N, C-alpha and C positions, 0 to 999 in steps of 0.2 A: 504185542507192541501196538501203540496207539498214537495217532497224530491228529490234533485238532487245528485246522488252519483256515484262514479266509483268503479270498482272492479279491484284491482291491486295486483300483486304478482310476485314471481320468476316463471320462466317457469316451466310448468308441476305441479303446485301446485293445479290446479283444478278450476281456475277462470271461464273459459268458461263453464265447467260442472256445476258449481254453478249457473251461470247466466241462463243456460238451465232449471235448477230446479225452479228457481225463476219465470221464464216465465210460466212454467207448473203449478206451484201451485197457481199463480195469475190468471190462466185461459187465458193467452195470447196465448199459443200454446196448441194444443190438444194432442200431443204425445211427448215423450222424445226421442231424438236422441243423440247418443254419439259422442264425438269429433273424435274418431277413430272407430266408430261403424261398425259392420259387414254389416249393411244394406246399407252402402255407402252414406247415406243422409248427415250425419255430423250435428254438432250443429248449431242451428239457427243463432247464432251470427257470425259464421265463414262462410260468404256468398261467399267469393272469392274462386274460384276453387283451387288455390294454397294452401289456408288455409286448405281445406278439404283433399287435398292430403298429405300435410306434417303434419297435425294434430297439427298445431300451429296457434296462432292468429298473423296476420301480421298488420292489420289495426284496429284501435279502431272502435267499432260499437256502435251505439246508439239505444235505444229502450225505450218504455214507457209501464207502466202497472199500476194496481191499487191493493192495499192491505188494506182491512178493512177500506175503505173510504179515504185512502191517495193516491194521485196520485204520481207516481214514475217515474223519468227519470233515466235511467241507461246507463253508458258507460262502456263496457267491453274492456279492454286494453291488448296489447301484454305483454308477460312476458320476451321475449328475448331482451337482452340489445341492439341489433342492431336496434330495433324499438322503442327506448326510447323516441323519439320525440312524438310518439302517446300518451305516458303516460303524458309527459309534458303538451301537449295542453289540454288533458282531465282534468288534475288536475287544470289547470289554470282557468277553467270555472265551476268547480263543487263546491258544498257546503260541501260535506263530502265524505268519502271513506270507503270501506271495504278492509282491508289488509288481504289477504288470505295467510295462512302459512301451509306447509305440516307438518302433525303430526309426521312424521318420521324424515325428514331432518331439520325441524325448520326454523330458520332465515338463509337464504342463501344470496349469493352475490347480486342478484337482489332485494331481500327483503330490503337490506340496501339502495340500490339506490332508490327504490320506496319510502322508508321512508324519505330519504333526499329530494325527490321531494315534498312530502306531507308537510314537514316542510317549504320548500321554499315558498309555496303558502298558508301556514297557514291553511291547510285542516284538520278538525277534522276527526278522524277515529275510527272505531271499528275493532277489529281483529277477524278473524274466523280461528280456527285451524281445518284444513280439514284432510281427510283420516285417521280418527280414526279406520276405519275398517282394516287398513294395519298392518301387523306384524311389531312390533317394535315401534308403535306410542306411544308417551309419551308427553301429553299436559303440564305436569308440567315443563319439561325441555324446552319446547318451550316458556312458559311464562317467565322462568328465562332468556332465551336468549333475549326476548323482553326487559327485564330490563337491562341486562348487555351489549348486543351488540348495541341496539338501544336507550338506555338511556330513555326508556319510563316508566312512572308510570302506569304499567299495572297490572290488577288483573282479575281473572276468575269470571265471572258472572254465570258460569255453571260448573257442575261436570259430567264427562262421566259416563254412566251406562254401564260398560264393555268396553273393548278395543279389537282390532283385530276382530276375528270372533264373539266374545261375545258382540260386541257393539250393544246395543239395543236402547239407547236414552240418554237423559241428565237430570240432576237435575237443576232446576232453583233456584239459590241461593238467588234471590230477593224475590220470592214468596214461596220458600222452598217447591216446588212440583216436582215430577218426571214426565217427559214428554216422552211418547212413540209414535212411529209412525207406524200405522197399516194400513192394506189395501194392495191391489195388488201393488201399487206404493208408499206405506207409506204415502198416502195422508191424512190420518186421524190422527190428533194430539190428543192424549189421555192423560189426566192429572190424576195422581194418587198420593197417599201418597208416601213419600220418603221411599225406602226399608230400613228395620231396620238395615241391615248390612252396609248400607252406611250413616246412619244418623250422626254418630260421625264425619266422614270425611267431610260431607256436612256442619256441624256446624263449623268445623275448617276452611274450605275454606271460609265460609261466614264471619267469624271473620277476616280473612286475607283481604277480600274485604273491610270491614269496616275500617280496619287499613290504607289501602292505600288511601281510600277516606278521612279519617280524616286528613291525611297529607296535603290535599289541600282544604278541604271544611269545613268552620266554623260550619255549622249546624250539620254535622255529627261529627265533633270534639267535640262540646259541649255535644252531646248525648253520645259519646264514653267516655268522661271524667266522665259523670254522671252515667255511666254504664247502660244506657237506650238503648233499642232496637228501631231503627227507624221503622216506619210502611212502608208499600210498597210504597205509594205515595211519602213519604219523601225521601226514598232511591232512587227511580226512578228519582225524581227531582234533587237530588245531582249528580247522575251519568250523567244525561243530562247536567247539569250546567257545570260540570268540563270537560266533553268531548268536549263541544262547546268551552270552554275556553282553550283547548289544554293542560290541566293539568292532564288528566286521559284518559286511553285507556281501555274500557271494553272488555273482551275476551269471545268469544262464541266458540262453537265447535260442531263437528258432522262429517258426511260423505256425501258429496254432491252426490257422485256416488251411494251410497245406499239410498239416499233420506232422510237422517236423519239430523235433526238440522236446516233445512231450514226455517220451519215455525217460530220458535222463533227468528231466525236471522232477518227475515222480521219484526217481532214485534220490535226488537231492533233498526232497521233502523228508524222506526216511533217514537219510544220512545226517542232515544238518539242522532241521527244525526240531524243537524240543518235544519230548514226551510230556504228558501232564505232570509227572513226578519230577521233571527237570526244572519246573517253574515254581517260584515262590508266590503263593496266593495268600493274601491276608484278609482277616475279618475283624470286626469290632466286637469285643466281648461286652455284651450289654449288662452282664452281671458285675462287671469290674470297671465301671466308669468309662466304657468304650475304649478300653486298652486294646492295642493291636495284638492279634494272635495269628501265628502262621498255621495255615491248614495243611494237614499232612498228606492229603491225596491218598490216604490208606482206605481201602474199601471196608476195613473192619472197624474203623473209628466212627464216632457219631455222625449221622447224616447231616450235610450242609449243601444246599443247592440254591441257585439264583435263577429266578424267572426273569428272562431278559427280553422277551418279545411275546406279544399277544396277537392272535388272529381269530376272527369269527368264522368258524366252519359250519358246514351244514348240520353237524352233530353238536354244535355249541361252541363255547370258547376253547381254543387250542392255546395252551401255554407252553412256550419253549423254555427249557430249563437246562442249565449246565450243572452237573454234579461235581462238586469240588472235594467232597469227603464222604465216606460211608457208602451206603447203597439204599435203594428204595425199591419196594416190590408192589405190584398191583394189589390194591386193597389195603395198603398201609395207611396209617393216620400220620399226617405231618402237621407241623405248626408254622403259621405265618409269623415272622418276627416283626411285622408291621403292627399287628394288633393282638398277637398271641392266640388268635382263633385257630382251632384245629380243623383240618379238612381231610377227607378221605380221598385217596387216589384211585378213582374207578377204572382208569384205562391209561396205559403207557404205550407210546408208539415211537418208532424211528421214522424220520421223515426222508422221503426221496422226492424233493420238490413238493408237488401237491399230492403225492401218493404216501400211504402210511402202511407200516408193517407193525402189527401188534407184537409187543414183547411182554414178558412176565416181570422182568426186573432190570435194573441198570445200576451202575456203580461209578465210583470216582473216575472222572475223566470223560464220562459219556455226555453227549448232547442229545436230549430226547424231548418229547412233547407229552403233555398230560391233557386229557380231556376232562371236562367237568369240574375244573378247579378255578373258581372265580377269584381273581386277584388283580393287582395292578403290576405293570411292568416295573422291574427293579426290586421286587419283593424277595427277601431271603426266606427260605424254608429250612427247618431242622426237624430232627425226630423228637424234639422236646427235652432231650437230656442236656442240651447246651442252648444258650441264648446268644448266638453269634449272628452278626449281620454283615453282609458284604457292603463295601462302599458303593455309592451311587455313581452312575455315569454322567458325563457332561451333556447337558441339554442346551443348545443355543437358543437365544430368543428369536421369535419371528421377526421378519422385516417387511412383509407385505400383508395388507388386509383387503378384504372384499366384503361388500354388503351382499347378502344371499337371501333371495326371496323365492319361495316355492310357487310355481305357476298355479298349482291347486292349493289355495290357502288352507284347505282342510286336510292336506296330505298327512296321513297318519304316521308315515315313516320318516318324516322330516327330522324330528327330534331324535328318533331312534338311530338314524344313520349318523347324525352329528355326534351323538353320545358314544357310539361304537368307534368312530374314527378318532375322536379325541382320546379315547381310552387306549387305542392301539398305538397312536403316534403322539409322543410328548411334544413335538414341535408344531402340531396342529391344534390351534386354540380356538375356542368359540366363546363369544360373549354377546350380550344384548346392549346396544347403544342406549344410554340413559335418556337421551333427548329424542331421538327419532324412533326408538323402539325396534329398529332393524336388527336382524341377526348378523353379526360380523364374524367372519372366519379369518384367521391369520395363519401364515405359514412362512416357509423359507424362500418362496419365489412364486412367479406366475405359474410355472409348470406344476409345482407342488399343489397349488389350489385348483388348477384346471383338472388335474387328475381326480381329486376328491369330488368336484362338481360332477364330473363324468361318471364316477362310481356311484354317486347318489342316483343318477338316472338309470344306470344299468342294473345295479344290485338292489335298489329299493323302489324302483319305478317312481322316482320323485324328481321330476325335471324342475330346474331352478333357473332364474335369471340372476345375473350378477351386476353389481355396480362397477364403476371404474376402479381399478386397483389403487390403493393408497399406501404410501410408504410409512414406516414407523418414525414419525417426527418426535424429537425429544428437545428438552430445554436444559440449559446449564448456566452456571455463573461464570462470568468473564474475569472477575477479580474478587479479591477478599473483601468481605463486608462484615461489620460487627452488628450484633443485635443486643438489645436490652428491652425486654418486653414484659409487661405486667398484665396478667388477666385478672380482672377484679369484677365480681358480680355480687350485688347485695339486694335482696328483694324480700326481706323479712325472714327471720329464722337464720339458720346457718347459711353462709354465702359460699363464694368460690374465690380463692386467691392462689396465685402462683406467679413467680417471676423467674425468668431465665435470662442469662447473659452469656455471651460467647461470640463466636464468629463462624461464618461459612467461607469456604475457599474452593477454587477449582482443584481437582486432583492434578497430579503431574501431567505435563503436556502429552506424554506418550500414552497415558491412561485416560485422558479426557474423553475421547470418543469411544472407549471400549469398556469402561467400568461402570458399575451401578452407582450406589451412594454409600458413604461411610458415616458412621456416628461414633464420636469419641468423647468420653467424659474426662475432664481434667479438674474435677471438683476436688478441693483440698480441705475444706471445712465441713461443717454440718449445717450450712445454710439451707441446703435441700436434703431432707431425709432420704437415705438410699432406697427406701421402698418406692419412691416416686420416679426413680430413674427409668424403669421400663415404660412407664406411661409417657415420659418426656420423649424417649426414643420413638415410641409408637406415634406420637403426635407429629414429630418431624417427618417420619416416613410416610404418614398419611398425607401430609402437606405436599410431599414431593411427588405424589401421584398426579397432581394437577398444577403445572407451572403457571406463572402469572402472565406469560405472553400469549400463548395460544391454547392453554389448557391441557398440554401434553405432559407426560411424566418427565421428571428431572433426572439427569444422569451426570456422572462425573463430578459430583460435589461431596465435599467432606464437611460435616457439621461438628463443631467442637464446643462442648458445654463447659464453661469456666466457673460460673457462679450463679447465684439466684437468691431467692428468699421464699420462705414459707410462713404460713400463719398457723398457730397452734390449733385453731378450731376450723377455719375455713379452707384450709388446704386439703385437697384430695386428688385422686388420679385424674378425674375429669378436668379439674382446674389446670393441672400441669400439662395435660394433653392439649388443652385449648391454648395455653400459653405458648407451647412449642409451635403450634400451627401459626399463630399470629406472628411469632418471632421469625419464622421462616419466610412468610410473605413479606415482612418488613425488610429482612436482609436481602432477599432477591431483588427488591426494587433498587437497592444501593449497589448491588453486585453486577449491574449492567448485564442482565440476563440476555442470552442469545439463543436462537433456534438452531437445532442441529438436524441434519438429515443423513440417512445411511449412504455411505460411499461403498461402491463395489470394486473389487479387484477384477478387472476384465481381461481375458486373454483371447485374442483373435488369431486364427490361423488361416492364411490365404495363400494361393499361388503368388509368386513374386510380382507378376504383372498387375495384381490388384492391391499391392501394398499401399500405394498412394491414396487410392479410393478409401481403403479401410481406415487409414490414419485420419483422413479428412472427415469421415463419418463420426469418428470418436471425438474429434475436435468440435464439430458442430453440436455435439451432445454435452459440451462443457467438460470433456474428459481431459485428463492430464496424462499424456503418453510418457511412460517411464522407460521403455526399452523396446527395440526392434531387433530381432535375431533372425538368422537364417539367410540362405541365398536363393535356392530354388523355391523354397516354401518359407514364407515370412511368418514369424510369430510376434505379435504386437501385444505388449502388456500396458494397461492403462488403469487409472483410477477415475471412475465415472459415478456421478450421483445416480442412485437407483431410479429416482423419478424420471430421469432422462433415458433410461434403458427400455422402457416399455415400447413395444413395436420394433425393437432393433433387429430381431431375428429375420423378419421379412425384408427389411431394408438391406441387411447384409447379403441375403440371398440375391436380391435384385442387382446389387452393385458388383457381385462376383459370379454371376450366372450360376448360382447354386453351389459354387465350389468353396465358399468360405464357411467356417464354423467358429463358434465361440463358446466360452464358458465363463461364468462369473461366480464369485463368492463374496459374502459380506466381509468388509475389511474393518470399518470403523464408522462412527458418526462424526461429522465435521460441520462447522458453521455454514449455514446456508447463505447464498449470495444475498446482499442487503435488500435489493429490490424485491426478491421473492419473499424474504422474511417480512418486510413491511406489508406486502400484499396479504400474507397469512394473518398477521397481527390485526390488520384492518378488518378482514373478514370475520375474525374471531370476536373482535369488539362489537361489530355490527350484530353478530348472532346473539351475544350476551345482552346487548341493548334491546333487541327484539324480544328476547326471552323475559327480560325484566318488565317490558311493557305488557306482555301477556300475563305475567304474574300479577301485575297491578290491576288488570281487568278482572 
């Protein structure tokens, strides 16, 4: 038996602490070390020095262990939104997940993001409400938030025995037994009868569990209508069936820090999360027009594996791979579906955080790593007998950029470090500014880029200075505008001719600040030969890379080509590409172009006495407060321009005596305030004027 699952949550919900307990109770490690422990050792899965210093997970880490005869592969993922790509690629290759929630704060902003990612990849999940030892913990309100905020059909499979300092254990609502955790490290799971004072509450919660299951499971529904109680195997089978079908989320609870609730959670992983063969994984058949094919999960069928993560180790590139079908042995030759190059597998290892265990072979369902295989993240490998490729994962666009300058201009490792980081992390982008010649790095947030700058110093002895962070400004059309543009050039011999007609328009309002650009052809005649269509689309897309207002990329615009004209001799791809560029510039002038800036969904959690100060801070940063929840602990959600969030962390700490915390994620691009927009346009025009003067000189 095998289970592949990830542990995901909002930052500081206790994911890594939970993983540490799982490793301890399964016998994988001999001692427990805390994320921010006084011994300075740090949690096993936080192997990077920066992770131990900051007390956060930066990179996803893989490990394996065994629980009651079931082999388990675990990937612990970051909770900070800046490292969301680590969660994306983990969920892309996992069969199931544990969604960890704080018993006090409940469903938070990154919980919503993680849930969206799980839904994107159809990952069945169980929920674990952590930190029941904390003052103010309330599992009932967390379950209600799972239903209302995440739209999940969730129900408790456990009832806590005491909360806060009185938290002793849980009541299993499936077996109707009380579970206590005894011993120096609560390593002994002791089952007893349900305490009399909790019996009625346990019966009511079990009834609620059956009602939620009856909504989606016919077997339980029939028993429910007949007023019959399901036995334990029947109830377990129904929970498993509907969890795998993505129709139900069973909820467990405890305190990972106090070592309570971990044993039954591991049992739940084995009972309710799918085995690799329970999940349908599809690939695209490259020999058959990219038709979808189901992978069997059979180790005896042709090998198919996906490289989902790269790391640079002291022995060279380490490539993490999920095996979906077949098997691979050390020394085998496998084929990359990206370029059909064949590569030899010199070394296979199982990972335990930053430690490796060499293995001779692996098969369908396994998550392993290969040494010495140069590839890109997202590459599919096969044994060559089939040409099948897995679908790619979602990669969000960066929202923040920094200019990066090495203090030692001749630093040999500068380019090497940037090349490695951009290869490992698809959300970390590097380019050279055409005008200033500066190296620009882009990523998902300030922390994301700070970590890479620090890693350059530590890992490559390349200290850098950085410019002020800049947000990803975009431009868009505010209204529909038509175009009719002719590109004509005659200078002896064959000339250039191309005419395009049509219109541009903003995408639907809800897509305006979230989508890229669309191109659509509505040509009905033969005025433009079809072989020129790709050149026209290319011309429009090239024009959209530099908008007319501030020279930033255009987003949220649809281009519709309706008509045009060609010349029998003078029309060619270059002519139509140039016509498209001219047409777009012309149309954007009439479309009342506007400047867009990134808006972040911000969630602030503060003790109730600091609620007013936190709301005021967000308002001064031009934020729109959407909701304020909670009594003892207030949770404030707001939409704030990213440009106004720089430096917010220290301001929040000052205003709340260090007791406030916040998280944010990209929501959309929205029109910038008019005074700021005019300021940007004026600066851009001045820059272009100066550039023109220099060119004239």
